[in-house]
N, C-alpha and C positions, 0 to 999 in steps of 0.2 A: 549430720549428713544432709546434703541438699541434692535433689535430683532434678534433672531436666529431661523429661521423657519425650518432648516434642520440640522440633526446631524448624517448623514450617511457617514461621511468621514473617520471614523475609527481612529485607534491609529496612532499618529505621535510623535515618540521620537527622530527623526533625528535632528530637529531644535528646537530653543528656543520657548517656548509656544507662545510668542508674534508674532512669524513669521508664525503661522498656522492660518487658518481661522476658523470661528465658527462652521463649519461643522465637524471639527475633534476634537480629544481629546488628551491631553498630557499624560493622565493616566486613564486607565480603565481596567476592567477585567469582564469576565462572562456576557457580554451584547450582544444583537443582534440589528440589524438595520432593519427597515421595509421599504417597497416600498415607503411610504410617508414621510420618513426621520426621523422617531422616533427612540429612543433607549430605551431598557428595558432589564430586566433580561432574560438571555437565559434559555432554557430548560435544564434539567439535565439528569441523567441516572439512570438505575436500573441494578442490577445484574440479568441477565436473566436466567442463568444456574448455578446450584449448583456446586461448585468446586469438581472435582474428586480427588484433592490432592493439595499440595503446589507447584504449577508449574507456571513458566512463559508460556504464550501461544506462542509457537514457530511458529504455522501456523494456518490460519483461512481462510475458503473458503466456498462459497455458491455453491453447486454442483447441476447442473440441468441435470437430466437424462431424455431423451425424453420419455422413457417408464414409467416414474413416473409422478404423477399428482402434486407433490409438490417438491420444492427444498429441499435439505438436507444440513444442516449446519455441516461442518467438522472442527474439531479442533485437532491440534497436541500439546500434552502436556506430559511432562515427558517421551519422547521417543515413545509414543503410540498415535495412531489416534483414535478419538472418533467421534460420531455423536450425534446430539441433539434429544432427545425424551422428549417433554414437557420442563420441567425445569431441566432435568437430562442429563449429558454427559455420553453416553453409549459407552463402549469400543468395537471396531471392533475386533472380536476374532483373526482374521488373521493378525492384525496390531499392535501387542504387541511388545515393545522393538525393534523397527526397526530403530529409528533415535536417534542421540546423543542429549540428553536433553540440552536445553540452546542454541542450534544452530537453526537459522531461517530456516524454511522449506518453500520453494517456491511451490505453487500449481497452476497448469495451466491446463485448460480444453481444450482438442482437440477432436472435435466431441462429443462423448458420454462418454468420459473417462477422469478422473482427474489424472494428473501425479504429483508426489511428488519428490522433490529433495532438497538436502541441501549442496552439495559440499563435504560432508564427507562420507556419507553412500550410499549404493546402492539405486538407484531410484526405485520407486514403482508406481503402477497404481491401480485405483479403478473404478469399473463400477456399483457401487450401491449394488453389492452382493459380488464379489470377490476382495480381496486386495492381489495383487501379484506383483512379480518383473516386472520391465519395461524392455522389451526385453528378450532375452534368451542368457545366457552365454555359452561358450564352456565348455564341461565337462572335468574333469581332471582325472577321474578314468578309469582303463583299463578293456576292455573286453577280453575274451579268445576265441580261435578258436580251435576246435578239430574235429576228425572224427565222422561221424554220421552213414553213411551207403553208399552202392553203389549209385553213382549218375553221374552227368554230368560234374563236375568240375575237371580240371586237371591243376596244376600250383601252384605258391606261392600266397597266399592271406592274406591280412590284412584288418581289419574293423575299421571304425570310425562311430560316430553317431552325430546327431544334434537334439536338442530339438525343438518341435513345440508347441506353446502355444495356448490358447483358441481362440485367434484372428487370427490363421493361420500364425503367425509370426515365422519364423524359424531362429535359431541362426547359428553361425558358427560351423563347426564340431570340433571334439576333438582336443585338443592341442597335439603336437608331443608326449609328454610323455604318452598320453592316447591312443595311437594307440594299437590295439589288438596285441596279440602274432601272429607271422607269422605261417601259416599252409600250408604245401605242400600237395596238394590233388592229388590223382591219380584215376580218374574216380569215384569220390565219392561225397557225400554231406557233408556239414560242419555244425557242431553245434556251434553256437555263443552264449556264456553264459557270466555271470557277468554283465548283464545290470542292473545297479543300478536304484532305484526308486527316482525320484526327489521329494522333499518335496512339500506340497500343496502350500506354499508361492512362489515357483518358477513359478507357473502357467503353467508348462509343462503338456500337455495332451498326447503327443505321442513322439516317437523317429523315425526319419528317419535314417536308417542304410545304410551305403555306403561301397563299397569295390573297390579295383582295379580290372583290368582285368588281365588274365594270362600273365606273362612276363612283367608286368608293375608295379611290387611291388614298393610302395612308390611314384607312379606317380598319374595320375588323378584317382579320385574315383567317382563311379556312384551308384545311389540309388538302393538298393536291395529290400527293403521293408519298411513298416511303422508298428511299433508295439505300442500298448498302453502303457502309463506310468504305471509301475507296472509289466509289462512282463519282465522276467529275462533272457529268452533264446528263440532261435528259430533255425530252420533248414534251411540252405541255399542250394538250389539245382537249382539256376537260372543260366542258361548258360550266358557266356559273351555277346552273341548276343542279349540277352533280356533286358539288362540294358543300359540306355542311358542318364538318367538325372544326370548331374554333381552335385557334392556337392557344396554348397555355399562357397564363399571365402571372402565375405565382408558384412556380416550380423551382425556386432557387436552391442551390446547394447550401450546405451549412457555412456559416461564417468561420473565421479562424478561431475556434474555441480552444480553451485549455483543457476542458474536462467534459466527459460524457457520463451519463447515468441512465441505464436501461430500467424502465419501470412502467408497468401497466400498459404495455404495447406502444409506449412512446420512448424516444431517445431524447433525454433532457440534456442541456448543455449550458455552460457558463464560461466566463473568462474571456469574452470578446473584448479586445483592447479598446474598441470604440464604444462599447456599451458595458463597462465593467461592473455595473450594478443591476444587470438584467439577467433573468432566467429565460431560456429559449427552449422550444421543443419542436420535434418533427411532426409530421402528420402521423396519425395512428397507424401502426404496423407498416409504416413507410419511412424508414429512417434516413432516406436520402433526399427527402423533400422537406423544405423548411419554410412554410408560409410566413410572410412578414408579420401577420397578425399574431403569430404564436410566440408572444414575448410578454414578460411580466416584470416591470420594475420592482426591485427589492430594496426597500428602505431608502428611497431617493432622498438625497440631501443629508444623510447621516454622517458623511465624511468617510465612509468605509467602502471598500470594494469586495466583491465576492471572492472568497478564498478557498471554497470547496463546496461540493454538493454530495448528498448521500440520500439513501432511502430511509424515511422515518415511518411512523405509524399512519398509513393511508395518506402519506404526504411525501413530498420531497423536502429534505432539510437543506437550507441554504445558509452557509457560514459566511460571515463577513469580517474583514480585518483592515486596519490601516497600517499594518506592519510596524506599529509603534506600541503595541500592547492593548489597543482598544479593539474589541471584537463584539459580535452579535450573532444571534442564531434565530432564523425564521423557519416557519413550516408553511409550505404551499400545498394545501389539501386538494387532491385531484382524484379521489376515488369515485366521483360521479362521472358517468360516461360522457356527459355534456360539459365541455370545457367552460361554457358560460357560467356554470355553477361552481367552478373552482374558486378558492379564496385563500388569502394570505393572512397569517398572524405572526406576530413577533413573540417568541417564547420568553417566558418570564425569567430571563437570565442573560446577562451580557457575557456569555461564555461561548464563543465560537472557535473554530480551528484557525490556525495560521498555515496549516499544511493539508492540502487535499489528499496527498499520498498517505498521510498518517491517520485518516479516518478508517476505523477498523470495526467491522461487524462482529459481535460476539454474542452468542445465545440470543436473547431477546432485546439486546441493547446495542448501542454504538458508542465506541470510545474515540476520542480525538485529543489533539494536543495544541496548546498554545504556550506562550512563554511563561505563563503563570502555573501551568500544571496540566495533568491529564484528566479528562472529564468523561463522564458517561451519561448518555441520554437514553431513556427507555420510553418507548412511545413518543410522547412529546413533553416529557418531564425530565429535568436534570436529576441524575442520581445523587442521593445524599447518603452519608454513612457516618458511623461513629468511629472516631479515631482517638488514639492515645495522645494526651497532652500532659504538661507538667502539673496541671490542675485537675486532671482526671479525664473523663470522656467528653468530647465535644462533637457537635454535628458539623460536617464539612460537605461542600458540594464538589469536591475533587476526589478522585480515586488515588491520587498520588501524594496525599498528605504526609505519609511517612518518609517520602524522599524529596520533600520540598526544597531543601538546600541544593540537592543535585540538579533539580530542574532549573533553579535560579541560576545555576552555573552554565546552562546550555548557551551556545552562541546565538544571540538574538537575531543576527542578520542572516543566519543560515537555517533557522528553524523552519522556514517555509519549505525546505527540502527534506524534512524528516519523513520517514516512511513507516508503515505499520501493517501487521497482518495477524490474523488469528489462526493458530495451528495447534492441534492436540491439547486443547483446553488452556492454552496460554497465548497471550498477546505479545508479539515481538515488535518493539519500536526501535528503529535505527535513528540515531540523533547525533548532532554535532555537540559533543559532551562538554566542551569547555570553550572559553572565549578565544583560546588559541587554535581551535579546530578550523580546518579548512574544508571539511566535508563531514558526512556522517561517519563517525569513527567508533561508536560503541552501541551496543544494544541494551535497552532496559526491558526486561521481561516481566510481565505481569501474570502471575499464576492465579487465576480467579477461582480455581477449584478450592483454594485455601480459604475462601470467604466462609466465615462462620464455623471453622473447625475448632476454634477455642473461643476465648472471650472477645477476640478481635472480630470486627465486622468488615474489615477490608481484606483484599487479597494480599498476596505476597509479591514484593518487588525484589529483583536482583539484577545487577549489571553484568553484562558479558563484554569483556574487553576483546580487542583483536578482531572486531567485526566491522569492516568498512563496506556498508551496504547502501545502495541507492534505491533499489526496487526489490519488492518481494513478489513471489507468486507460489502457488501450490501446484505441483505438476506430478501426476501419477502417484499421488499420495506422499510426495516428498516436499519439504520446504526448500525453496530455491531463492537465492539472493543474487542480485546483480551488483557488481562492484561499484563503489563510489570513488575509487581510485582509478586513475587512467591506466588500467592494465588489461581491460577487456575480459576479465574473468567472471565466470558464472559459478557460484558455489552451491553445493548441496549441504544444507545445515543439519545439525543434530544427527550425524552419521558415524562419527569415528572418535577415537580417543586423542586427537590432536587437532591443531589448527593448521590444516594443510601442510603437515610435516613439522610444525613448530609446537612447543609445549603449550599447554592450556593455561598454566599458572593459576591454579585453583586455590582460593584463600577463603577461610571462614573463621571469624573471631566471635566467640560466644558473647552473649550479654553477661554482665557481671554476676557471678555467684556471690550472694550477700550473706548466706546463712539463714537461719530462721528469722522471722520478723523481729523478735526481741533481741537478736544478735547483730542486726544490720549495722549498727554504729559501733560495734565492739571490735577491738583488734582480735584477729584470729590467726591461728597457725594452720595453714592448709596442708594436711599431711599427705594425702594421696587422692587420686581419682581413678575410678573404674570407667573405662570407655569401651563401649560396644561398637566394633567396626567390622566391616566385611573383610575377609581375607582375599583382597583383590589380586595380589600377585607378589612376587618376590622382589619387593622394593619398599623403601621407607616412606612414611609420611612424617613430616616435621610437626611436632606439637610443642608450643611455647606457652608456659604459664606466665601470664601477665598480672602483676600485682599492682593494684591501685593505679591502673592505666599507664604504668611506666613500661611501654613497649620496648624502649631502648635497653632497659635493664633485664629483659627476659632472656632466658637461656633455653635454646631449643633442644629437644630430645627427639631422636629418630626412632620410630616404632616400625618394625618390619611387618608387612601385611601378608607374609606368606602363610601357607597352610601347615607348616611344620610346627607341631606343638612345642618342640624343644627350643624353638627360636623366639619364644615370647616369655615374658616374665611370669605371667599367670596362665598356666596351661589349662585351666578349667574352661571347657567349651560351653558357653551359655546356650547356644542353639546350634545343634549339629545338623539340622535339616538342610538339605541342599535346596536352594530356592531359585537359582538361575545360573546357568552355565557352570555348574559345580562350585559355585562360590558359597562359602559358609560364613557365618558371623561368629566372632569371638569377643570375649571380654579381655581387655588389656588393662594392666595396672600401670599408672604413672605416679611415681614417688616424687614428692616436691619438698615439703617442709619449708614453705614460704610463709612469711608473716605479713599481714595487712588486713585492710577492711574488705577488699574486693578481689576476686580472682576471675580472670578470663582465660580461656584456652584458645590459642590461635593454631589452626590447622592449615598446612600448606604443602602442595606438591607442584613442582615446576619443572618436570622432566617429561619428555615426549612419551606419549602412550601410557603414562602412569596416572593413577587415579585413586580416590578413596571414597568411603561412605561411612558416616557416623550415625548411629540410630539412638544412642542413649548415653547419658553421662551421670555418674554419681560422684559427688565431691565430699570428702570426709575432712573434718576440721575439728580443732579444739579452740576454745576461747583462750586468749593469751593469759598465761599464768595458771591455767587449769589443765588437768589431764582428762 
């Protein structure tokens, strides 16, 4: 007799099936593992929100405003931003046609504001009510200056203006081409006109108006007054001695960045097309102001461009890639309050991500993906682990050693769009699973709770088919995915026993049962197996004995999982305790009488809302020619 008491080792396609232990599987999909080592059908998903149109979901975010009692689910689809209302995606009126459809939108919250950027279009912000531009740009239209009446001003004067938004953020003053006409005053006041009104989407509430002092035309400019947005003119009779606040010179809004990262009171950014190898950051606690000096070149001349950023240990991690398989990882240490003391190092590994969306924080580490595998970094050190190999245990710097052939099959041109998230002690990665893929079409799930539960040192991997996900977020405790297919759907994952009305198609093939070590290479007659399964419902699970890897020659047997003792071959109840939803566990007998060196059992259910769970297997055999 040979027993398999645990099945939580996950998928292993790296080595030949005879070289993996019974806790792993050479072939499986759409199954989960429990804390006591069982495997069974995973939960599915439902379409939680009706599609507003035929769109890929370019951005997805759970926004938490402290003034609100509930989080708000935000979705970017078809260039427009929507929020969830029940099962409906409602358009934010001031967020229509802002972003290029089909381009991923990064959303990052800083304090009480959500910031949106995609590397192509102007960045925006949302505070739960207003959806307006991020930062304030310098205006380009010209004001006029003319006589008003007798007054205090004498000399040549020109005027400029800078917008101030609802957060008190002031932009830079007008560009040179937008300086007002010059007016020569002689003991008079000046009428300044032609003050255009900023659109609502710009977020400008008022204008600070600045001018030079007499005799200093074109020189330093000082604030004369502040006028509300919508005011088109005003009279200036302020003497030179009464103005002293200089116009700002370095209050620019952010560039067109692809990614943001909130850390230590700064908003960091990268992915500027004109500066693809530089990291940028805002002023401290002022995410809408981006001084020109707040930039750090990362690995200049290495032939790589920044491909993602994340928080490390007292640092920002900067990933670089050439989209040809060459990557690098840097750490920019910024725990000192004085940016002059920040410094950059290259980590001792050429392992960076190719997808910013796939960077996933888990416990005290960060996981990420490139075409060579999934990796983990803890602090500023790449994680290393022991993995099974044909020659025994080896040390690897990837957490995906067991599924290396699967990773090698991912579409290399689309991998930069892979996405990841950590949810309930598992990491979910949406990937383009094959060279024929046109989008993310499968999940690879990494159950890191399985680390160290047996002789293995890696967690457990399993693929979930039928998941076309472009973005993830966690909203009100639920895992939410935005569709990578142009159907505009938002899914709630891990919720139900079907894939939005379709069957889950759950399959698990055991590792080979070989018998005792001294019997491994002997012919055996596999007489029967005892299988402990949950009595999930009145439906069958298909069980196929596979001899010596001949799956085509396997004959399936249907075992009914109902609770009626008379409906099973062996009515002895191994465990009668009710443990969840009145489901019990029973021991079922599978008669075989198959001859060969190796036996595998394949379990499969492919019917809507039907599922199974297996917790233990015992296989009984005789050596060929012996009783």
